DRENMILUM-537379 format. One record per residue (C-alpha): residue number from 1; x, y, z. Coordinates in steps of 0.2 Angstrom, whole numbers. Layout:
DRENMILUM-537379
  seq   east  north     up
  NUM      X      Y      Z
...
END
This chain:
DRENMILUM-537379
  seq   east  north     up
    1    638    168    717
    2    640    150    713
    3    650    155    697
    4    661    167    707
    5    664    154    721
    6    669    141    708
    7    681    153    699
    8    689    158    715
    9    692    140    719
   10    703    138    704
   11    713    154    706
   12    726    147    718
   13    730    133    706
   14    737    146    694
   15    751    151    706
   16    764    138    701
   17    761    142    682
   18    762    160    685
   19    778    159    695
   20    787    149    681
   21    781    160    667
   22    785    176    677
   23    803    171    681
   24    807    167    663
   25    798    183    657
   26    807    195    669
   27    824    187    664
   28    821    189    646
   29    813    206    648
   30    830    212    655
   31    841    203    643
   32    832    207    626
   33    833    226    627
   34    851    226    633
   35    855    215    618
   36    846    227    606
   37    855    242    614
   38    871    233    612
   39    868    229    594
   40    864    247    590
   41    879    253    599
   42    890    240    590
   43    883    245    573
   44    885    264    576
   45    903    262    583
   46    909    250    569
   47    902    263    556
   48    912    277    563
   49    929    267    563
   50    940    274    550
   51    927    287    545
   52    934    302    536
   53    937    319    545
   54    923    331    543
   55    933    342    530
   56    936    327    519
   57    926    321    504
   58    910    314    512
   59    908    301    498
   60    916    286    508
   61    904    290    523
   62    889    290    511
   63    895    274    504
   64    897    266    521
   65    880    271    527
   66    870    263    513
   67    869    247    522
   68    862    249    540
   69    857    237    554
   70    845    243    567
   71    836    235    582
   72    821    246    587
   73    805    237    587
   74    813    222    577
   75    830    218    571
   76    831    227    554
   77    842    228    539
   78    841    244    528
   79    848    248    511
   80    848    267    509
   81    830    273    508
   82    823    261    496
   83    824    244    505
   84    819    239    523
   85    819    221    529
   86    813    217    547
   87    817    201    555
   88    804    193    566
   89    802    179    578
   90    788    174    590
   91    788    161    604
   92    773    157    614
   93    772    144    628
   94    755    139    637
   95    752    131    654
   96    734    125    654
   97    723    115    665
   98    705    110    663
   99    691    100    671
  100    688     93    654
  101    701     80    648
  102    712     88    635
  103    721     72    629
  104    738     78    635
  105    748     69    649
  106    747     76    666
  107    766     77    667
  108    766     89    652
  109    766    106    660
  110    770    117    645
  111    762    117    628
  112    772    126    614
  113    759    136    606
  114    769    145    592
  115    787    145    586
  116    787    157    571
  117    800    166    561
  118    798    177    547
  119    803    193    538
  120    793    208    532
  121    798    225    524
  122    795    238    510
  123    803    241    493
  124    805    258    487
  125    790    264    497
  126    778    255    484
  127    779    236    488
  128    776    228    505
  129    780    210    508
  130    779    197    521
  131    785    179    523
  132    781    170    539
  133    784    152    544
  134    779    141    559
  135    792    129    564
  136    788    111    567
  137    770    111    560
  138    761    101    547
  139    755    117    538
  140    771    128    541
  141    768    143    529
  142    758    157    536
  143    757    174    528
  144    767    174    512
  145    762    189    501
  146    767    205    492
  147    756    221    493
  148    757    235    480
  149    753    251    490
  150    757    265    478
  151    740    273    479
  152    731    274    496
  153    713    272    487
  154    718    256    477
  155    731    243    483
  156    733    225    478
  157    739    210    488
  158    743    193    481
  159    749    177    490
  160    743    168    505
  161    736    178    519
  162    720    180    530
  163    703    183    521
  164    697    200    526
  165    683    193    538
  166    681    196    557
  167    690    209    568
  168    696    196    580
  169    702    183    567
  170    713    197    558
  171    721    204    574
  172    739    198    576
  173    742    184    588
  174    754    195    598
  175    740    209    600
  176    726    198    607
  177    717    203    622
  178    715    185    628
  179    725    169    626
  180    713    162    613
  181    703    171    600
  182    684    170    603
  183    675    154    598
  184    665    163    584
  185    681    169    576
  186    691    153    578
  187    677    142    571
  188    667    153    559
  189    679    165    552
  190    689    158    536
  191    707    161    541
  192    721    160    528
  193    721    155    510
  194    729    159    493
  195    721    173    484
  196    721    191    477
  197    713    206    486
  198    710    224    481
  199    709    236    496
  200    711    254    501
  201    706    269    511
  202    694    282    505
  203    686    299    511
  204    701    305    521
  205    703    287    528
  206    685    287    535
  207    681    271    524
  208    692    256    522
  209    687    242    510
  210    694    225    506
  211    687    214    491
  212    696    198    486
  213    695    181    477
  214    703    165    486
  215    706    147    481
  216    696    141    496
  217    686    147    511
  218    701    147    523
  219    711    135    533
  220    699    137    549
  221    686    127    539
  222    698    113    535
  223    703     98    546
  224    719     89    544
  225    710     73    540
  226    703     79    524
  227    688     68    526
  228    676     83    527
  229    670     96    514
  230    673    114    514
  231    670    129    502
  232    679    130    485
  233    683    147    477
  234    678    160    488
  235    673    178    485
  236    674    190    501
  237    671    208    505
  238    673    219    520
  239    670    237    523
  240    674    247    539
  241    670    265    544
  242    676    277    557
  243    662    290    555
  244    669    302    569
  245    687    301    563
  246    688    320    561
  247    682    323    579
  248    694    328    592
  249    684    319    606
  250    685    301    612
  251    672    295    599
  252    685    298    585
  253    691    280    587
  254    673    272    585
  255    674    259    571
  256    660    248    563
  257    661    236    549
  258    652    222    540
  259    659    208    529
  260    653    193    519
  261    660    177    510
  262    652    166    496
  263    657    149    490
  264    651    132    486
  265    652    116    496
  266    652     99    488
  267    641     85    495
  268    647     78    512
  269    649     82    531
  270    655    100    534
  271    671    104    543
  272    662    118    553
  273    661    109    570
  274    658    114    588
  275    674    114    598
  276    677    121    616
  277    691    133    620
  278    703    119    623
  279    696    109    608
  280    684     97    615
  281    669     92    604
  282    651     97    608
  283    644     96    590
  284    651     85    577
  285    641     92    562
  286    638     74    556
  287    624     80    543
  288    624     81    524
  289    627     97    515
  290    628    102    497
  291    627    119    489
  292    631    138    493
  293    640    143    509
  294    636    161    515
  295    645    170    529
  296    639    187    535
  297    648    197    549
  298    645    213    559
  299    659    221    570
  300    661    236    581
  301    676    243    592
  302    679    258    602
  303    695    262    612
  304    693    278    622
  305    709    281    632
  306    715    266    643
  307    698    256    639
  308    691    246    625
  309    675    238    620
  310    673    226    605
  311    659    215    598
  312    656    204    583
  313    641    193    576
  314    644    180    563
  315    632    169    554
  316    636    155    542
  317    623    145    532
  318    627    129    522
  319    613    124    510
  320    608    106    509
  321    602    104    491
  322    594     86    487
  323    599     79    504
  324    583     73    511
  325    578     54    510
  326    567     59    495
  327    581     69    487
  328    573     85    490
  329    581    101    498
  330    583    102    517
  331    583    118    527
  332    601    126    528
  333    613    121    541
  334    615    136    552
  335    630    141    563
  336    630    158    572
  337    639    166    586
  338    643    182    595
  339    655    189    608
  340    657    205    618
  341    673    210    626
  342    680    224    637
  343    698    229    643
  344    705    242    655
  345    724    247    655
  346    725    249    674
  347    742    258    672
  348    735    271    660
  349    742    267    643
  350    732    272    628
  351    723    256    621
  352    723    263    603
  353    742    267    603
  354    746    249    610
  355    751    243    627
  356    767    234    620
  357    777    250    624
  358    773    253    643
  359    776    269    651
  360    787    261    664
  361    795    245    656
  362    803    233    668
  363    821    236    662
  364    820    254    667
  365    814    250    685
  366    796    250    681
  367    782    237    682
  368    777    237    664
  369    758    238    659
  370    744    229    667
  371    727    226    658
  372    711    218    664
  373    700    210    652
  374    683    201    651
  375    673    193    637
  376    656    185    635
  377    652    174    620
  378    641    161    612
  379    643    149    598
  380    628    138    592
  381    624    125    579
  382    607    120    572
  383    596    123    556
  384    585    136    549
  385    571    124    549
  386    560    123    565
  387    546    113    560
  388    542     97    569
  389    553     88    581
  390    572     90    581
  391    583     76    576
  392    601     70    576
  393    598     61    559
  394    611     66    546
  395    596     70    534
  396    585     79    547
  397    576     95    542
  398    576    101    560
  399    593     98    567
  400    595     95    585
  401    608    108    588
  402    620    112    603
  403    628    128    610
  404    643    133    620
  405    642    149    631
  406    659    155    638
  407    664    168    651
  408    683    173    651
  409    692    184    664
  410    710    189    660
  411    725    198    665
  412    738    204    653
  413    755    210    659
  414    766    219    646
  415    784    219    654
  416    791    228    639
  417    790    229    620
  418    796    211    618
  419    788    201    633
  420    770    198    638
  421    762    186    650
  422    743    182    649
  423    732    173    662
  424    714    168    658
  425    701    159    668
  426    687    152    657
  427    670    145    662
  428    660    136    648
  429    642    130    648
  430    636    117    635
  431    618    118    630
  432    615     99    629
  433    629     92    640
  434    625     74    635
  435    634     78    618
  436    647     88    626
  437    664     83    634
  438    656     80    651
  439    640     71    649
  440    635     72    667
  441    637     91    669
  442    634    107    658
  443    648    119    665
  444    666    117    668
  445    682    128    671
  446    698    129    662
  447    713    140    665
  448    728    145    654
  449    744    155    657
  450    753    161    641
  451    771    167    640
  452    775    177    624
  453    792    183    617
  454    791    193    601
  455    807    199    592
END
């Protein structure tokens, strides 16, 4: 009851943020589809000007129709049937408040989370490609790859993209059920890197596999300072199965999977550190590691009708070879975590088909799609060794660890295909608050409202 009462106390504080985001969202939700429709009409009309009568030679019409511009899901340029190039843009702005100091000035009301542009498409039905860039970022290039897809069972992707590990981490930022990914995915999953991957679907698409080799173990495990160590060349594998895919019942969507990564970490302090949802530190990982890094992950998801349930468990170990004061091996540095989440589309849309196309979008006089979401999660740091007394020494065999438990309650409002508003209230509890952001208290609240425009 105390948790509920504390949460309710923070809900009125969201009103100003929600009003600001809602006003902008409704305006754009009305303007964007009208613009798209106008462009479609303009393109169709211009292609008909000067068109030959039906009884004349249709060659000029065929010549004109080779290049086409469409705006359905995205602005798209097409050349006959052999080239499609979609133009994409994404804008995300966050309004966030927390009981934990975030390092941002109080006067700053909106944080620009993403300003991203890119293209993707397909060439002759055989080669997919994507180029995506973040504006005003120290590491601007996101996905930059080509994907040879002639055969469904064996396909090859080359470039920079996310390592095939973690369901939550590999979900598109526009499709997240919550404003922020789970802590276990954000901290422990590898993220993006340069590499090559073989993937495909087998047994009537019941099994999907991904196997690859990458330069390093992803950008999630690397800080901007460059003073900490991370994994080198990384081997990764992931397999997912839909065992009831042929069923005509609700269980046809059940999906389970497992993944692993393997790399070597040089001597130093690791970059896998404990951070809260709003990036406050609760475990700095100031301990020596050297040797293999191993990740293992399990995942499961089910989306019956307007509902969904999803869960993951990830475990990461960094060996500490020769890191004791006597130059002997120490027990491995252990980081592990899990989450379980559930959603409900109150307005009845099918979760597996996506809520970004509401039954009654705002521009057609409806209210869009409304979704409720809840998530429980835990992220913990420590060591495999449990003998003796725990210590914070960089060369302790039994590491005095820490943990972060979080509960997130959210509401998602899909106004139409292009505009989405999310509101989250987050309660976190640190296992050892003396090493957390608020040494005098274990739990604290944060809230965030995200406005998202996707073109």
